[in-house]
ZAMARGU-4260 file (C-alpha; in steps of 0.2 Angstrom, whole numbers, plus 5000, padded with zeros to 4 digits):
<rodrens>
0) 5328/5240/5708 | 5345/5233/5704 | 5357/5244/5695 | 5373/5242/5686 | 5387/5254/5686
5) 5404/5254/5679 | 5422/5260/5683 | 5439/5256/5681 | 5444/5238/5692 | 5461/5242/5700
10) 5461/5227/5713 | 5454/5211/5708 | 5442/5202/5721 | 5423/5201/5726 | 5415/5210/5739
15) 5398/5208/5745 | 5391/5220/5758 | 5382/5236/5764 | 5390/5253/5758 | 5394/5266/5769
20) 5396/5282/5760 | 5410/5294/5764 | 5404/5312/5762 | 5419/5323/5761 | 5412/5341/5762
25) 5415/5353/5749 | 5427/5365/5755 | 5423/5383/5747 | 5438/5393/5744 | 5435/5411/5743
30) 5447/5426/5738 | 5449/5438/5753 | 5461/5453/5755 | 5470/5452/5770 | 5479/5467/5779
35) 5488/5457/5794 | 5499/5447/5781 | 5512/5441/5793 | 5499/5432/5804 | 5491/5425/5787
40) 5508/5418/5783 | 5509/5410/5801 | 5491/5404/5800 | 5497/5394/5784 | 5513/5388/5793
45) 5502/5381/5806 | 5490/5372/5795 | 5506/5362/5787 | 5513/5358/5804 | 5497/5350/5810
50) 5494/5342/5794 | 5509/5334/5797 | 5505/5330/5815 | 5489/5322/5808 | 5499/5309/5795
55) 5512/5306/5809 | 5497/5301/5820 | 5491/5289/5806 | 5508/5282/5804 | 5507/5277/5823
60) 5491/5267/5820 | 5499/5255/5807 | 5502/5240/5814 | 5519/5232/5816 | 5526/5221/5803
65) 5512/5223/5790 | 5513/5213/5774 | 5518/5228/5764 | 5528/5243/5771 | 5513/5254/5770
70) 5523/5268/5779 | 5531/5273/5761 | 5513/5280/5755 | 5511/5291/5770 | 5528/5296/5769
75) 5527/5302/5752 | 5513/5315/5758 | 5524/5320/5773 | 5538/5324/5758 | 5526/5333/5748
80) 5521/5344/5766 | 5539/5348/5766 | 5542/5353/5749 | 5543/5371/5745 | 5531/5371/5731
85) 5517/5369/5744 | 5525/5374/5759 | 5535/5390/5753 | 5527/5395/5737 | 5509/5399/5744
90) 5518/5411/5757 | 5525/5420/5743 | 5509/5423/5736 | 5502/5428/5752 | 5514/5443/5753
95) 5513/5445/5733 | 5493/5446/5732 | 5490/5451/5752 | 5477/5436/5749 | 5471/5423/5762
100) 5480/5406/5764 | 5466/5395/5756 | 5468/5406/5740 | 5486/5406/5739 | 5487/5387/5741
105) 5474/5386/5728 | 5482/5395/5716 | 5499/5386/5719 | 5489/5367/5718 | 5481/5373/5701
110) 5499/5376/5694 | 5506/5360/5701 | 5492/5350/5694 | 5493/5357/5677 | 5510/5351/5675
115) 5505/5333/5681 | 5489/5333/5669 | 5501/5337/5654 | 5511/5321/5656 | 5510/5308/5645
120) 5514/5294/5657 | 5500/5287/5666 | 5509/5283/5682 | 5516/5301/5684 | 5502/5310/5678
125) 5491/5301/5692 | 5504/5308/5704 | 5491/5323/5703 | 5480/5315/5714 | 5491/5315/5728
130) 5494/5334/5726 | 5475/5336/5727 | 5474/5324/5742 | 5488/5333/5752 | 5482/5352/5746
135) 5465/5345/5752 | 5471/5339/5771 | 5479/5357/5771 | 5462/5365/5767 | 5454/5356/5779
140) 5466/5362/5792 | 5464/5380/5787 | 5444/5378/5787 | 5445/5371/5806 | 5447/5353/5806
145) 5461/5355/5817 | 5459/5337/5827 | 5476/5328/5824 | 5465/5310/5824 | 5450/5317/5815
150) 5452/5303/5802 | 5446/5292/5818 | 5428/5297/5815 | 5427/5285/5801 | 5424/5272/5814
155) 5412/5256/5813 | 5417/5253/5795 | 5420/5233/5798 | 5413/5223/5784 | 5407/5238/5774
160) 5411/5244/5757 | 5416/5262/5756 | 5410/5274/5743 | 5419/5290/5741 | 5424/5304/5729
165) 5442/5298/5732 | 5452/5291/5746 | 5471/5296/5750 | 5483/5283/5755 | 5480/5288/5774
170) 5463/5284/5770 | 5464/5269/5764 | 5477/5262/5778 | 5464/5268/5792 | 5449/5259/5783
175) 5460/5244/5779 | 5465/5243/5798 | 5446/5243/5802 | 5441/5229/5792 | 5434/5237/5775
180) 5428/5224/5762 | 5431/5235/5747 | 5430/5253/5740 | 5424/5263/5726 | 5429/5280/5722
185) 5422/5293/5710 | 5440/5297/5703 | 5456/5290/5703 | 5466/5279/5691 | 5475/5262/5689
190) 5492/5270/5695 | 5487/5279/5709 | 5495/5278/5724 | 5477/5272/5732 | 5476/5259/5718
195) 5494/5252/5721 | 5490/5252/5740 | 5473/5242/5736 | 5482/5229/5726 | 5496/5228/5739
200) 5484/5226/5755 | 5472/5214/5743 | 5457/5225/5745 | 5444/5225/5730 | 5443/5242/5723
205) 5435/5252/5709 | 5440/5270/5705 | 5434/5281/5691 | 5415/5279/5693 | 5411/5296/5688
210) 5394/5303/5696 | 5391/5287/5704 | 5384/5293/5720 | 5367/5300/5716 | 5363/5281/5712
215) 5369/5273/5729 | 5362/5278/5745 | 5367/5273/5763 | 5365/5255/5768 | 5362/5250/5749
220) 5367/5231/5747 | 5382/5232/5734 | 5393/5219/5724 | 5411/5225/5720 | 5420/5214/5706
225) 5436/5222/5706 | 5442/5213/5691 | 5429/5219/5679 | 5426/5236/5686 | 5407/5233/5689
230) 5397/5238/5703 | 5379/5230/5707 | 5367/5242/5717 | 5354/5231/5726 | 5357/5215/5718
235) 5342/5204/5714 | 5343/5186/5721 | 5350/5178/5705 | 5364/5189/5704 | 5367/5188/5722
240) 5368/5170/5721 | 5381/5171/5706 | 5392/5181/5714 | 5392/5173/5731 | 5397/5157/5720
245) 5412/5167/5710 | 5417/5174/5728 | 5419/5155/5737 | 5427/5150/5720 | 5439/5164/5721
250) 5443/5159/5739 | 5447/5141/5733 | 5456/5148/5718 | 5468/5160/5730 | 5471/5145/5742
255) 5477/5134/5726 | 5487/5148/5720 | 5496/5149/5738 | 5501/5130/5736 | 5512/5133/5719
260) 5522/5147/5727 | 5537/5136/5728 | 5535/5125/5713 | 5544/5128/5698 | 5537/5138/5683
265) 5536/5124/5669 | 5525/5121/5656 | 5514/5102/5654 | 5525/5099/5641 | 5541/5102/5649
270) 5546/5118/5644 | 5554/5130/5658 | 5548/5148/5660 | 5557/5162/5669 | 5544/5171/5678
275) 5549/5186/5688 | 5541/5203/5696 | 5540/5221/5693 | 5542/5233/5707 | 5540/5252/5708
280) 5547/5254/5725 | 5560/5245/5736 | 5545/5242/5748 | 5537/5232/5735 | 5550/5218/5738
285) 5538/5212/5753 | 5525/5208/5739 | 5538/5199/5729 | 5544/5188/5743 | 5526/5185/5746
290) 5523/5176/5731 | 5539/5168/5729 | 5547/5176/5713 | 5566/5172/5712 | 5569/5188/5703
295) 5565/5206/5698 | 5562/5208/5680 | 5559/5227/5680 | 5564/5239/5694 | 5557/5256/5689
300) 5567/5269/5698 | 5556/5285/5693 | 5551/5287/5712 | 5568/5292/5716 | 5565/5308/5706
305) 5549/5313/5712 | 5543/5329/5723 | 5560/5335/5725 | 5569/5351/5718 | 5586/5343/5713
310) 5590/5326/5705 | 5595/5312/5718 | 5614/5309/5721 | 5623/5294/5717 | 5624/5286/5735
315) 5605/5289/5736 | 5602/5278/5721 | 5614/5265/5726 | 5606/5264/5744 | 5589/5262/5735
320) 5596/5247/5724 | 5605/5239/5738 | 5589/5237/5747 | 5581/5227/5733 | 5598/5216/5730
325) 5599/5213/5749 | 5580/5207/5748 | 5582/5197/5733 | 5595/5186/5741 | 5605/5181/5726
330) 5592/5182/5715 | 5592/5193/5698 | 5588/5211/5698 | 5585/5220/5681 | 5587/5239/5685
335) 5579/5251/5672 | 5586/5269/5671 | 5577/5284/5672 | 5560/5286/5662 | 5553/5303/5663
340) 5549/5316/5651 | 5553/5334/5647 | 5537/5338/5655 | 5538/5328/5669 | 5552/5337/5678
345) 5540/5341/5693 | 5551/5356/5698 | 5549/5364/5683 | 5536/5379/5684 | 5527/5378/5667
350) 5521/5363/5657 | 5525/5360/5640 | 5512/5360/5627 | 5520/5346/5614 | 5516/5329/5616
355) 5529/5323/5629 | 5525/5304/5622 | 5536/5310/5606 | 5548/5322/5614 | 5562/5324/5626
360) 5559/5309/5638 | 5567/5292/5644 | 5585/5290/5637 | 5584/5306/5627 | 5583/5316/5642
365) 5596/5306/5649 | 5609/5309/5637 | 5603/5326/5636 | 5607/5329/5655 | 5622/5319/5659
370) 5621/5327/5678 | 5604/5318/5679 | 5611/5301/5670 | 5629/5299/5676 | 5624/5297/5695
375) 5612/5283/5691 | 5624/5274/5680 | 5638/5275/5693 | 5625/5269/5707 | 5620/5253/5695
380) 5637/5249/5691 | 5643/5249/5710 | 5628/5239/5715 | 5632/5227/5702 | 5647/5221/5714
385) 5635/5216/5726 | 5622/5205/5717 | 5615/5197/5701 | 5612/5215/5693 | 5605/5219/5674
390) 5605/5236/5668 | 5589/5240/5656 | 5588/5257/5645 | 5570/5262/5641 | 5564/5269/5624
395) 5579/5266/5613 | 5576/5272/5596 | 5592/5272/5586 | 5610/5264/5585 | 5617/5281/5588
400) 5609/5282/5606 | 5616/5265/5610 | 5633/5270/5605 | 5632/5284/5616 | 5628/5274/5631
405) 5642/5263/5629 | 5654/5277/5628 | 5647/5285/5645 | 5647/5268/5653 | 5664/5265/5647
410) 5670/5281/5655 | 5662/5278/5672 | 5670/5259/5673 | 5686/5269/5671 | 5682/5283/5684
415) 5676/5269/5695 | 5693/5258/5693 | 5703/5275/5696 | 5694/5275/5713 | 5695/5257/5717
420) 5677/5255/5719 | 5671/5238/5714 | 5660/5234/5701 | 5655/5220/5688 | 5664/5221/5673
425) 5652/5207/5665 | 5636/5215/5670 | 5623/5212/5658 | 5617/5227/5648 | 5600/5227/5639
430) 5586/5237/5630 | 5568/5239/5631 | 5559/5236/5615 | 5545/5251/5615 | 5547/5259/5599
435) 5541/5251/5582 | 5558/5256/5574 | 5567/5245/5587 | 5556/5230/5586 | 5558/5229/5567
440) 5576/5231/5569 | 5579/5217/5583 | 5589/5207/5573 | 5602/5221/5571 | 5600/5226/5589
445) 5602/5209/5598 | 5620/5205/5594 | 5623/5224/5601 | 5615/5218/5620 | 5615/5204/5632
450) 5596/5203/5633 | 5580/5213/5627 | 5562/5216/5635 | 5546/5221/5625 | 5537/5235/5634
455) 5521/5235/5628 | 5513/5250/5636 | 5522/5260/5624 | 5524/5248/5610 | 5505/5248/5608
460) 5504/5266/5609 | 5516/5271/5597 | 5512/5256/5584 | 5493/5262/5584 | 5496/5282/5584
465) 5487/5284/5600 | 5489/5292/5617 | 5484/5280/5629 | 5481/5294/5643 | 5469/5303/5631
470) 5450/5297/5635 | 5445/5302/5618 | 5455/5289/5610 | 5461/5277/5622 | 5447/5265/5616
475) 5458/5262/5602 | 5473/5255/5613 | 5472/5237/5607 | 5485/5222/5612 | 5477/5211/5599
480) 5479/5223/5584 | 5486/5212/5571 | 5501/5224/5570 | 5505/5223/5587 | 5506/5205/5587
485) 5516/5205/5573 | 5529/5216/5581 | 5529/5206/5597 | 5532/5189/5586 | 5545/5197/5575
490) 5555/5202/5591 | 5554/5186/5599 | 5559/5177/5584 | 5574/5187/5581 | 5580/5188/5599
495) 5579/5168/5599 | 5589/5167/5583 | 5602/5178/5590 | 5602/5167/5607 | 5599/5182/5618
500) 5585/5181/5630 | 5569/5192/5627 | 5557/5196/5641 | 5540/5206/5642 | 5538/5218/5657
505) 5523/5227/5650 | 5504/5226/5658 | 5500/5214/5644 | 5512/5200/5652 | 5503/5202/5669
510) 5486/5199/5660 | 5479/5182/5662 | 5470/5182/5646 | 5485/5185/5635 | 5496/5172/5644
515) 5494/5158/5632 | 5494/5169/5617 | 5512/5175/5622 | 5518/5157/5625 | 5512/5153/5608
520) 5521/5168/5601 | 5538/5159/5609 | 5539/5170/5624 | 5550/5162/5638 | 5553/5176/5651
525) 5539/5185/5659 | 5539/5199/5671 | 5524/5204/5679 | 5516/5213/5693 | 5516/5203/5710
530) 5497/5203/5712 | 5497/5194/5694 | 5512/5183/5699 | 5505/5166/5705 | 5490/5166/5693
535) 5502/5169/5678 | 5511/5154/5686 | 5495/5144/5686 | 5491/5146/5668 | 5510/5143/5661
540) 5511/5126/5672 | 5494/5121/5665 | 5499/5125/5646 | 5505/5114/5633 | 5515/5126/5624
545) 5516/5115/5607 | 5498/5114/5605 | 5498/5134/5608 | 5511/5138/5595 | 5497/5128/5583
550) 5486/5139/5590 | 5495/5156/5587 | 5501/5152/5569 | 5482/5150/5565 | 5478/5166/5575
555) 5492/5176/5566 | 5484/5174/5550 | 5468/5184/5556 | 5465/5202/5550 | 5455/5209/5564
560) 5458/5210/5583 | 5439/5206/5587 | 5443/5188/5577 | 5457/5186/5587 | 5450/5190/5603
565) 5436/5177/5601 | 5449/5163/5596 | 5459/5168/5612 | 5444/5168/5623 | 5441/5149/5614
570) 5458/5144/5620 | 5457/5151/5638 | 5441/5143/5641
</rodrens>
């Protein structure tokens, strides 16, 4: 009997094949009192060492010159194994409680995961998946899984669809190397490392299925629709034929997209559009180059602050930025300064109970902690001497904050000049429009900066007063709400009148169904995820913007997002 299951689509594509169910044995963690504490500590240290060897063994199996730097994902887990929060604190707990290593590790991992779960930012919150995966690896070793290559038991996976509770980046790498068609997991989110890796590798993937495994048995035929987040179990002939046709259409579509890689981005009525890519890590530049982007419109820098006890030094910032600048070969690189919140300081030993979305985060945190902020600003300024660099500040909410930033930058420029260190004195400076207060004041803000960028992820949640990470209310997160569209339109119009470039770097710009609407609203600069780049480019190249402007004027008069969605569906079709 055919069955339909729904999850979160995190990597586009359609896959049809037999399922292979990966059953991770549930490890029972019991509390035991230990008399030979030193021996237990040594057992824990040996488990850390062996987990390290396992990951190094996986790295050795990665093909040379892959299309994406896969090792970066494995390295993040190796770094966590070396972090004292996992490598040392459990030892302290063993001594303190005279308990077994498994129990000490479980106590510590619970503490760390609570900190991550309190984070508002979905990308940072999803890092708890990495903690769970690393902890599970150590626990498996403590339970006797001591072969450094035990993952290779996942053999004979070619041309199968994987169903699992969760997959680590290491699992995903190995399975992709063995030729899997797609994967689906019970847990996980759109910003987990596994989801990011799936998109980079082009593996159709669905996560967050929640209790799907009882309905799927080994060797069932599955259809995975990675865009819609839908799984069909034992599909009937009609459903199978429909998706086989769609699969062939997608293959043809991807082939067509590949042909426009080197063509300019310009509408059918001759209006040029700037299309750049967003990146999370320097390693993402492989994907940026693969799609032919001429610039980086958003370089998120939070990765530099993750899984460590102290903030990165200036030279570490500089080296990371230089990698991207060199890879871009003269193209524009927009570096966004740190966007973390007070509760997102991984090194903290406690989680805050306040709503971090409204607390000490992003530029507020940076202005409150110059030791965190100044090394990054110095590094960006130094990097500006070596390429076409722009600096962008997130979550500005007042002109007083802007003045404080200008004073700090002026001081740093003087310091660099005194040390005879080069920088571009005309490096463009911009801000993100993420708070309704600043979007409303775009006409006042635009004359003070060189460029602006709309961050729709936060702008939508602040405008609609909902926490997009809260499953109880995130259904209210609606890019088509009339208030959201009016704020976007207001910002674009004000920036255009001031003759200042304005981009959109939030997820809305990467979603193909909103591209024509944004063009009609006047957006002429998109910054999108690399996996969406060519599709967005094709939509732009096939659009007549004058016609879309008329459509947008009509749409903006509508009073409900459902009416706007229906109108948008018609124009997209």
